FIVEX-541504 format. One record per residue (C-alpha): z, x, y; chain. Coordinates in Angstrom, 3 decimals. Example, Ala and Ser with C-alpha at 12.3 -4.5 7.8 and 13.67 -1.06 7.14 Angstrom:
FIVEX-541504
7.800  12.300  -4.500  A
7.140  13.670  -1.060  A
//
This chain:
FIVEX-541504
-15.509  -2.265  -28.097  A
-12.623  -3.350  -28.515  A
-9.438  -1.668  -25.736  A
-6.958  -0.124  -28.356  A
-3.144  -1.913  -27.423  A
-1.011  -0.884  -25.253  A
2.870  0.301  -26.470  A
5.316  0.052  -24.432  A
9.356  0.741  -24.793  A
11.961  -1.153  -23.900  A
15.668  0.313  -22.416  A
18.191  -1.839  -21.840  A
21.073  -0.367  -19.880  A
22.589  -3.903  -19.228  A
23.310  -5.195  -15.067  A
22.653  -8.764  -13.697  A
19.987  -9.426  -16.097  A
21.284  -9.842  -19.079  A
24.424  -11.380  -18.031  A
26.188  -14.556  -19.428  A
29.721  -16.459  -18.808  A
32.308  -15.052  -19.956  A
34.716  -18.273  -21.017  A
37.809  -15.345  -19.675  A
37.150  -15.534  -16.147  A
34.428  -17.379  -15.645  A
32.337  -14.813  -14.201  A
29.380  -13.326  -16.091  A
29.252  -10.173  -17.429  A
26.323  -8.007  -19.850  A
26.132  -9.138  -22.763  A
22.024  -9.608  -23.730  A
20.545  -7.128  -25.713  A
16.987  -5.436  -24.850  A
15.774  -8.219  -27.328  A
17.208  -11.052  -26.613  A
15.914  -10.108  -23.119  A
12.577  -10.127  -24.931  A
12.892  -13.249  -25.833  A
13.103  -14.855  -23.133  A
9.784  -14.101  -22.032  A
7.261  -15.388  -24.487  A
4.383  -14.562  -22.072  A
4.201  -11.059  -23.750  A
3.205  -12.219  -26.311  A
-0.135  -13.044  -25.176  A
-0.474  -9.828  -23.241  A
-1.915  -8.291  -26.202  A
0.632  -5.371  -24.929  A
3.068  -4.137  -28.139  A
6.771  -4.069  -26.919  A
9.261  -2.130  -28.854  A
12.987  -2.668  -27.222  A
16.451  -0.189  -27.598  A
19.462  -0.611  -26.221  A
21.251  2.317  -24.708  A
24.306  0.691  -22.746  A
25.373  -2.610  -21.968  A
27.002  -2.225  -18.692  A
27.085  -3.279  -14.649  A
24.675  -1.176  -12.358  A
28.000  -0.025  -10.153  A
29.199  1.301  -13.619  A
26.604  3.757  -14.458  A
27.331  7.104  -14.273  A
25.215  10.180  -14.257  A
26.048  11.552  -17.960  A
24.212  7.275  -18.673  A
21.068  8.801  -16.949  A
21.215  11.839  -18.036  A
20.924  10.823  -21.702  A
18.713  7.659  -20.699  A
16.206  10.860  -18.688  A
16.286  12.614  -23.014  A
15.920  8.779  -24.644  A
12.386  8.964  -22.258  A
11.404  12.411  -22.811  A
11.726  12.424  -26.196  A
9.927  9.069  -27.148  A
6.817  10.251  -24.122  A
6.957  13.735  -26.335  A
6.153  11.763  -29.700  A
3.431  9.906  -27.751  A
1.462  6.433  -28.177  A
3.775  5.127  -25.849  A
2.006  4.305  -22.883  A
5.148  3.418  -20.303  A
8.627  3.116  -20.260  A
10.804  0.005  -18.629  A
14.271  0.699  -17.823  A
16.288  -2.739  -17.354  A
19.327  -1.997  -15.400  A
21.862  -4.082  -13.157  A
20.164  -3.892  -9.196  A
23.368  -2.164  -7.430  A
22.194  1.676  -8.236  A
18.576  1.338  -8.915  A
17.348  3.028  -6.008  A
19.440  5.495  -7.212  A
18.837  5.333  -10.553  A
15.256  5.184  -10.327  A
15.436  8.202  -8.151  A
17.458  10.146  -10.109  A
15.089  9.644  -13.608  A
12.078  10.799  -11.073  A
13.814  14.430  -10.571  A
13.819  14.490  -14.607  A
10.286  12.840  -15.729  A
7.143  15.441  -15.195  A
5.713  12.951  -18.478  A
1.776  10.959  -16.761  A
2.877  8.235  -18.362  A
4.968  5.555  -16.141  A
8.393  4.722  -16.205  A
9.626  1.251  -14.105  A
12.910  0.174  -13.438  A
14.057  -3.424  -13.096  A
16.226  -5.810  -12.965  A
17.242  -9.228  -11.194  A
19.091  -10.801  -8.662  A
19.706  -14.071  -10.539  A
21.350  -13.629  -13.605  A
20.497  -16.042  -16.887  A
22.798  -18.965  -15.847  A
21.284  -19.628  -12.303  A
18.474  -21.924  -11.640  A
15.467  -19.571  -10.437  A
16.175  -16.673  -12.844  A
14.136  -13.724  -11.836  A
14.877  -11.308  -14.789  A
12.096  -12.975  -17.221  A
9.472  -12.662  -14.335  A
10.293  -9.177  -13.858  A
10.564  -8.022  -17.090  A
7.078  -9.249  -18.106  A
5.534  -7.826  -14.583  A
7.322  -4.522  -15.161  A
5.520  -4.237  -18.522  A
2.216  -4.746  -17.120  A
2.897  -2.379  -15.146  A
4.125  0.572  -17.496  A
1.042  -1.045  -20.010  A
-1.154  -0.151  -16.483  A
-4.503  2.787  -16.709  A
-4.109  2.501  -12.839  A
-0.652  3.555  -12.943  A
-0.936  6.228  -15.327  A
0.221  9.898  -12.849  A
2.000  7.711  -10.864  A
6.072  8.699  -12.157  A
8.740  6.401  -11.428  A
8.893  2.963  -10.349  A
10.619  0.303  -9.375  A
9.442  -3.300  -9.845  A
10.850  -6.918  -8.851  A
9.167  -9.579  -7.213  A
5.854  -9.008  -8.513  A
5.927  -6.033  -6.190  A
5.854  -2.382  -7.100  A
7.400  0.404  -5.489  A
7.333  4.440  -5.606  A
11.659  5.406  -6.754  A
11.304  7.677  -3.925  A
10.835  4.791  -1.021  A
12.623  1.677  -2.522  A
15.604  0.545  -0.877  A
17.600  -2.671  -1.507  A
18.287  -4.134  1.760  A
19.675  -8.006  0.764  A
22.637  -8.285  -1.399  A
21.454  -11.582  -3.170  A
18.262  -11.824  -1.845  A
15.210  -12.487  -4.573  A
13.316  -9.837  -2.255  A
15.771  -7.860  -1.581  A
14.081  -4.763  -2.715  A
11.516  -3.335  -0.084  A
10.017  -0.179  1.134  A
10.741  0.585  4.882  A
8.370  3.748  4.989  A
5.602  2.432  3.241  A
5.211  -0.589  1.826  A
4.705  -1.789  -1.912  A
2.439  0.868  -3.923  A
0.683  -2.227  -5.785  A
1.420  -6.232  -6.773  A
0.907  -7.836  -9.804  A
-1.574  -10.531  -9.438  A
-2.867  -12.229  -11.920  A
-1.307  -9.951  -14.588  A
-3.086  -7.280  -13.491  A
-2.284  -4.178  -10.753  A
-3.727  -4.475  -8.134  A
-2.914  -0.755  -6.128  A
-2.426  -1.052  -2.563  A
-3.320  2.754  -2.035  A
-3.529  6.173  -3.969  A
-0.630  6.642  -6.005  A
2.660  7.625  -4.726  A
3.237  11.904  -5.160  A
5.412  13.056  -7.695  A
8.195  14.574  -6.112  A
10.298  18.150  -7.563  A
11.109  18.320  -11.167  A
14.680  19.386  -11.871  A
16.142  20.103  -15.888  A
18.724  18.974  -17.401  A
22.134  19.653  -16.224  A
23.480  22.373  -17.860  A
26.679  22.345  -16.059  A
29.243  19.852  -13.971  A
28.685  19.444  -10.822  A
31.088  17.297  -7.618  A
28.675  16.852  -4.782  A
30.343  14.393  -1.624  A
28.424  11.117  0.610  A
30.526  11.515  4.288  A
29.077  9.557  6.592  A
30.363  10.497  9.872  A
30.825  7.530  12.049  A
31.688  6.262  16.006  A
35.094  8.209  17.208  A
35.079  10.488  13.711  A
37.631  13.287  14.181  A
36.795  14.884  10.714  A
39.989  14.984  9.331  A
38.703  13.441  6.246  A
35.868  15.884  6.455  A
38.976  18.313  5.842  A
39.457  17.017  2.574  A
36.119  17.987  1.570  A
37.597  21.379  1.474  A
37.398  22.786  -1.657  A
36.885  19.909  -3.657  A
33.104  20.234  -4.316  A
30.430  21.936  -4.399  A
27.757  20.362  -2.325  A
28.518  17.919  0.398  A
25.425  15.518  1.669  A
26.206  14.344  5.158  A
24.914  10.903  6.140  A
24.405  11.534  9.865  A
23.651  9.861  13.047  A
20.639  8.819  14.230  A
17.792  11.764  13.633  A
20.312  14.423  12.011  A
23.693  14.247  15.429  A
27.679  14.762  15.032  A
30.607  14.159  16.908  A
30.907  18.019  18.353  A
34.357  17.974  17.137  A
33.218  17.550  13.763  A
30.507  21.415  14.169  A
33.904  23.922  13.151  A
34.403  21.553  10.145  A
30.933  21.504  8.940  A
29.737  25.150  9.530  A
32.773  26.577  7.531  A
32.001  24.582  4.206  A
28.022  25.721  5.219  A
29.054  28.704  4.654  A
31.204  27.950  1.030  A
28.892  25.355  -0.284  A
25.236  23.781  0.204  A
26.137  20.581  2.834  A
22.442  19.078  3.464  A
22.157  16.849  6.312  A
20.595  13.502  6.143  A
20.686  10.278  8.324  A
22.328  7.721  7.566  A
19.520  5.319  9.173  A
18.112  5.135  4.950  A
14.638  5.594  7.336  A
13.208  8.006  9.251  A
13.506  11.991  8.757  A
16.271  14.279  10.161  A
14.976  16.171  13.102  A
14.535  20.257  13.921  A
14.495  21.139  16.982  A
13.956  18.675  19.504  A
17.773  18.125  20.663  A
20.042  20.809  21.796  A
23.299  19.996  22.583  A
26.578  20.535  20.544  A
26.481  18.955  17.347  A
22.745  18.480  17.331  A
20.212  18.739  14.053  A
18.796  21.914  16.224  A
23.018  23.337  16.247  A
23.250  22.188  12.742  A
20.859  23.479  11.203  A
21.277  26.818  12.706  A
24.910  27.433  11.653  A
23.703  26.961  7.889  A
23.203  22.832  7.386  A
19.923  22.189  5.564  A
17.793  19.311  6.220  A
17.030  16.473  3.874  A
13.851  15.298  6.036  A
13.176  11.968  5.077  A
15.732  11.318  2.056  A
18.648  8.922  2.655  A
21.612  9.891  2.524  A
22.482  8.816  -1.268  A
18.808  10.132  -2.612  A
20.005  13.144  -1.185  A
23.453  13.407  -3.185  A
21.363  12.942  -5.941  A
19.248  15.179  -5.856  A
21.785  18.005  -4.738  A
23.830  17.419  -6.807  A
20.793  17.491  -10.045  A
20.412  20.746  -8.076  A
23.765  21.931  -8.737  A
24.180  20.607  -12.414  A
21.222  22.458  -13.018  A
22.829  25.856  -12.264  A
20.252  26.255  -9.190  A
21.728  28.759  -6.637  A
21.348  28.207  -2.465  A
18.362  29.579  -1.320  A
16.663  27.226  -4.519  A
18.512  24.581  -2.673  A
17.016  25.189  0.473  A
13.248  25.604  -0.970  A
13.684  22.119  -3.387  A
14.701  20.593  -0.197  A
11.779  21.346  2.052  A
9.577  20.553  -0.823  A
11.265  17.293  -1.868  A
12.369  16.482  2.416  A
8.803  17.214  3.641  A
//
């Protein structure tokens, strides 16, 4: 019996994978369309997968904004609601892949996988990795084994959960890793090989209904809190990238407690790997002290993920108790 043809939609946002040299500056800029990206991967023609393409943006990864990703999420949902599509691939700049993938995952409630990919070497360089990453991503998006896996990131023939993946190097083609758990799967001989069970699906948040401003404050050695005062009255919520397992200098305790009495303040660790504790340390400025003063623990979410989750919740209109409940579920 002949297997049905698998169908994948590729959505292009720009980024290094789509860059060519600008004659005016000599630097590379996003220029290639989704169709041109696909043309650079002739192996897909022999894959038996029906690949369709659509251009959504043509921007460097650093210039993507919440509105761009909200529109992208709506495009993905409409495509998957219509049926007939087995998976979606998003190509974009690697500067913000870990953030984009995490945010897309918060709004992705379908069973079909959404795979985000890009390139560390632009098409003008020897050994450009964009075509190989696009090829592997289409195979992953079409794979029945990844149905129900949520949002994923694929580079270097490795499949990572959006929740776990980090960009760990500025230039290496092997920049994307999952420090806490390793990859979900690998692409070997054009097939997806799972390395364990599928990653758990996270909380699902509806589309934005209001504007929200969420800050990220990173605590440093000798921090006197002066810059923290700038967030008073200037944000709808704040994420604190704290030291160690959730610690701040004692002089920051008062300002953080006052801010937490007005808006949600989430306590994350700037380390980005491992959880914020809840009851081990007891000194002023410890995780236990701050949580007792009203801050919300991020669990094992890094500061950037925590900011995206808090922004999505506030933009959707969630109140304080709903925010606290969502972080308890997502950070566990």
